[in-house]
C-alpha positions in Angstrom: 0.2 0.0 -0.1 2.9 2.5 0.8 4.1 2.1 -2.7 1.0 2.8 -3.9 -0.2 5.8 -1.7 3.3 7.6 -1.5 3.7 8.6 -5.2 -0.2 9.7 -5.4 0.1 11.6 -2.4 3.4 13.3 -3.7 1.5 14.1 -7.1 -1.5 15.7 -5.2 0.9 17.9 -3.3 2.6 19.1 -6.5 -0.9 19.4 -8.2 -2.2 21.3 -5.3 0.5 24.1 -5.6 -1.0 24.9 -9.0 -4.7 25.0 -8.1 -6.7 28.1 -8.7 -10.3 27.1 -7.4 -11.9 25.1 -4.7 -13.3 23.0 -7.6 -9.8 22.4 -8.8 -8.9 21.1 -5.3 -12.1 18.9 -5.1 -11.5 17.4 -8.6 -7.7 16.5 -7.7 -8.7 14.9 -4.4 -11.4 12.8 -6.0 -8.9 11.7 -8.6 -6.3 11.0 -5.7 -9.0 8.8 -3.8 -10.2 7.0 -7.1 -6.5 6.3 -8.1 -5.8 5.1 -4.6 -9.0 2.8 -4.4 -8.2 1.5 -7.9 -4.3 0.6 -7.2 -5.0 -0.7 -3.8 -7.3 -3.3 -5.6 -10.2 -2.0 -3.7 -12.8 -1.3 -6.7 -12.9 -4.7 -8.2 -15.5 -6.8 -5.8 -14.0 -10.1 -7.0 -10.4 -9.0 -6.1 -11.6 -7.6 -2.9 -13.1 -10.7 -1.9 -10.2 -12.9 -2.7 -7.8 -10.6 -1.0 -10.1 -10.7 2.1 -9.9 -14.2 1.9 -6.3 -14.2 1.7 -6.0 -11.9 4.8 -8.2 -14.0 6.7 -6.1 -17.1 5.9 -3.1 -15.2 7.2 -4.8 -14.3 10.3 -5.6 -17.9 10.9 -2.0 -18.9 10.4 -1.1 -16.1 13.0 -3.6 -17.3 15.5 -2.5 -21.0 14.9 1.0 -20.1 15.6 0.1 -18.0 18.7 -2.0 -21.3 19.9 1.3 -23.5 19.1 3.4 -21.1 21.1 1.2 -21.0 24.0 0.7 -24.7 24.0 4.4 -25.3 23.9 5.2 -22.4 26.4 8.4 -21.7 24.4 8.1 -18.1 24.4 7.3 -18.1 28.2 9.9 -20.4 29.1 12.4 -18.3 27.0 11.5 -15.0 28.6 11.7 -16.3 32.1 14.9 -17.8 31.4 16.5 -14.6 29.9 15.2 -12.7 32.7 16.6 -15.0 35.2 20.0 -15.1 33.5 19.9 -11.0 33.7 19.3 -11.3 37.3 22.0 -13.7 38.2 24.5 -11.7 35.9 23.7 -8.3 37.8 23.8 -10.1 41.0 27.3 -11.7 40.3 28.8 -8.7 38.9 27.6 -6.7 42.1 29.1 -9.6 44.5 32.5 -10.5 42.9 35.0 -8.0 43.0 37.4 -7.6 40.1 40.0 -9.7 41.8 38.1 -12.9 41.5 37.5 -13.2 37.7 38.4 -16.9 37.9 35.3 -17.7 40.0 33.2 -15.5 37.9 34.4 -17.4 34.5 33.4 -20.6 36.2 30.0 -19.3 37.0 29.6 -17.9 33.6 30.7 -21.5 32.1 28.3 -23.1 34.3 25.4 -20.5 33.3 26.3 -21.3 29.8 26.0 -25.1 30.2 22.5 -24.7 31.9 21.4 -22.4 29.1 22.6 -25.0 26.4 20.5 -27.6 28.3 17.4 -25.3 28.3 17.8 -24.6 24.7 18.2 -28.1 23.8 15.2 -29.0 25.8 13.2 -26.3 24.1 14.4 -27.5 20.8 13.4 -31.2 21.4 9.8 -29.8 22.6 9.5 -27.7 19.4 10.5 -30.5 17.2 8.1 -32.9 18.8 5.3 -30.4 18.3 5.9 -29.4 14.6 6.3 -32.9 13.5 3.2 -34.0 15.3 0.4 -34.9 12.5 -1.9 -32.2 14.0 0.3 -29.6 13.4 1.4 -30.9 9.9 -2.3 -31.4 8.9 -3.0 -27.7 10.1 -0.1 -26.2 8.2 -0.8 -28.3 4.9 -4.5 -27.1 5.0 -3.4 -23.4 5.4 -0.8 -23.6 2.7 -3.2 -25.2 0.3 -5.9 -22.3 0.9 -3.4 -19.8 0.8 -1.9 -21.2 -2.4 -5.4 -21.6 -4.1 -6.5 -18.0 -3.1 -3.2 -16.8 -4.3 -3.7 -18.2 -7.5 -7.3 -17.1 -7.7 -6.1 -13.6 -7.3 -3.3 -13.8 -9.9 -5.7 -15.2 -12.2 -8.3 -12.6 -11.5 -5.6 -9.7 -11.8 -4.4 -11.2 -15.1 -7.8 -11.2 -16.5 -8.4 -7.7 -15.5 -4.9 -6.6 -16.7 -5.3 -8.3 -20.1 -8.9 -7.5 -20.6 -8.5 -3.6 -20.1 -5.0 -3.5 -21.9 -6.2 -5.1 -25.0 -9.7 -3.6 -25.1 -8.9 0.1 -25.1 -5.3 1.0 -23.9 -2.8 -0.4 -26.5 -0.4 -2.8 -24.8 0.3 -3.4 -21.3 1.7 0.0 -20.5 -1.3 1.8 -22.3 -3.9 0.0 -20.5 -5.9 1.7 -17.8 -4.5 -1.2 -15.2 -0.7 -0.5 -16.0 0.2 -0.7 -12.6 -0.7 -4.5 -12.5 1.8 -5.4 -15.1 4.6 -6.4 -12.9 2.2 -8.5 -11.0 1.1 -10.5 -14.0 4.1 -10.7 -16.1 
């Protein structure tokens, strides 16, 4: 969307510098809005419906990943462990004078081993979850839905692009949907 809005905004600002009447301002603003709606694919109900389904699929994926992380407690365990490590580090730094560097290194080595074990445990837990049949089935279903919707979107964009560029514009750059040419070529 940023790629669509910014250039049109800049054009609008430049055009407004040359405005002479309020009617000119209204016309330019209406043209700005119409271009944004069109180029953000919000004027074609078929494209909008497919885009909405794609976004819903992405949200479903996000929700499933959130549930996955809640189920495995990986994020919570990681956060708690990181907090504990920081507290221990701060306490060790305050307790140990600079002369006793060797004992601090031993403690650091022990902490690294503990951290390594914790990471290994989390990795094992994560691998177990992502190799489960339920997880794989969920991912496969969401991938299939997303891929199908994306194919439908690209087909519809190509259909719209080619019908307008062949019908009245004289080539892909001359058609009224020339901004879609990079998506379909």
